[in-house]
Steps between C-alpha positions, in 0.01 A plus 500: 500500500657221696677757711180636636360143562806429711461821711126439532550151640810529713455862633167474694581148626847587649403854595184394670685241714782758589229755591329245732835422660579869541172590651514204742844601604392858546201398713719289744370174393840322486598573846379163624438270214421129476467262199123531514521886464727453196230265361240780564720746307505282197127445535433874505728546199316251290160641598611849414679407179216628295539843652876495442425458131218746498701778658848404370433431132495858379818600691679187381410587141625852550829376620512265193451798285801659660700190431374499140613868457835427655562198266501746200781707649827366353721614788294318764616135534277230658642523847487875514134472364404259773648731763335805357162337484535371845610839644200665333264247639668544841431872500147460386407222746665701790315802410174305461494291812711657764348758736607847558402510870690468822537122459690545170869430473777355311401127560148575374627673186732221417258220562225638294761602237601138485134400426557682157858433442506119524205417268631754246855366502386143484257573213761699309751222544247229379431720196860539421567132563200339306343750274661582159594861503472711191836582337583835380468545117828560335488810277731549195595853407 
């Protein structure tokens, strides 16, 4: 249960911030930036944080479920699990957020993929580091 709580708290927060950074970069906002505009970016982030949790909670819990499934596979170690969870989230976020029109490209695919990869990998690492994982039951035959 703690695993899902970590994914629910960390995923939308980090993912929402990275999504905001990606969309502002894609719109050309960062071409001429001053310190005041960076302050506006953080103001927008904190004003829209509720929407990050509203729309990011369910996908974060789904990625947490993938992590929960992979923890029961004996051959998958913690670092491979973090990578697999991150790659799964990368693909899902890229397909969800990036467009398929004439303005699409590799940079857009990677930036929107990182919106999913980074929160998933951080959440999986935090779960591995701070949440007690179930140990496989030894069977005697």
